[in-house]
N, C-alpha and C positions, 0 to 999 in steps of 0.2 A: 461470757464473750460473744456469744451467738446473737446477743441483742444490740451489740455495740456497733457504732458507725464503722464502715469499711474505710481503711486508710491505706494507702499504697507506700511502701518503703523502697529505697533503691537497693539495699542490700539484704540478704537473708537473716532473718532474726533466729531461726532455729530450722534444722533439718531433722525430720522424723522418719525413721525406717521402721516400720511396724512387722515384727515377726513373732508369731506364737511361741517359737522355741527360745527367743532371746528377750522376750517383753519383761520377764522377771529378772533376768540377769543384769539388765541395764541398771536396776535398782539396788542390786545386792553388792556391788563393788563401790566402794568409797561413796556411800549414799548421802552422807551429810554434805560433803564437798561437792558433789554433783548436784544436789538439790539447791545449794546456795548459788553455785554458778548459774544454773538454770534460772533461778528466781531472779538474780541480778539482771539477766538478759530480759526476762519477762517484764520487768519493772520499766525498761526502756520504752515499752510500749505506750506508757503515759504520754509521751512525746506525740504520739498519733491520736491523742485524745480519747484513749480507752480509759474508762474509769478505773480507778485504783480498786474499788469494790470488786469490779468484775476480775481484775487480775488476782486479788486476794482469794476470791472463790476458787479460781483455777488453781492456786497454790494449794488450797485446802484439798481438792480432788487429787492432785498428785501426791500430796503427803499421805492421804489415805491408801492410795495404791502402793505406795512405798511401805506403808505400814502392813498392809496385807501380805505383801511379798516376804516380809521379814517374819511375820507371824507364821506363814505356812512353811518356812525354813527353819523355825525353832528359835529364831532371835528375838526373843520376847522383849528385851530392853530397847532394842532399835525400834521395834514395833510400837512399843509404848511411847516412845519419844515422838515419832512421827504422827501417831494418833493425837497426840497434844497438840501438835501443830494443825492437823486436819480439823480437830475440835474447835480451835480457836478462829478459824476463817469463817467468813460470811457463808451461809449456805442455805439451801432450800430446806423445806421440813423433811423431805425424803432423805436428803443427805445427812441432816443432823440425826435421823433415826439410824442410819447406817453407822454413823460414829459411835453412837450409844450401843448399838448392838455388837460392834467390834470391841468396844471397852469392856462389856459383860463377858464376851468369849475370852478375851485377853486375861481378864481376872479369874475366869474359871480354869483356864489352862495353867495359870501360874499356881493356883491351889492344887490342883491335880497333880502338877510337877512336883510340888513341895511334899505332897503326900506319898508320892511314888518313891521319892528320895528318903524320907523317913522309914517307909516300909522296907526298902532296901537296906538301911542301915540296922534296922532290927533283925534282919535275917542274918 
């Protein structure tokens, strides 16, 4: 989006309040509904001549952030779902590498979790 043309709109499209304490929490509660609502509003920016490819790239970055939050909190299923959204979005090479790296980390953590469950069952 940083390379898109600037367009003025009469009403706010989105209000962001960045807080280190709350940055992860905003993605933890109703993540699917919040993401879909946010994406619907983001798509309205095509009316301002912002390319859909730029908006989809932004969707991917936000989906990756949501995936990371859920991974850190141990919700591996939600993390995997949002990682799939992030991986499908257009991206630069560095972002593609991040998606691949998180995919491997997620797979490793799932295997480790399964091994620990089996070990606990054997004890």
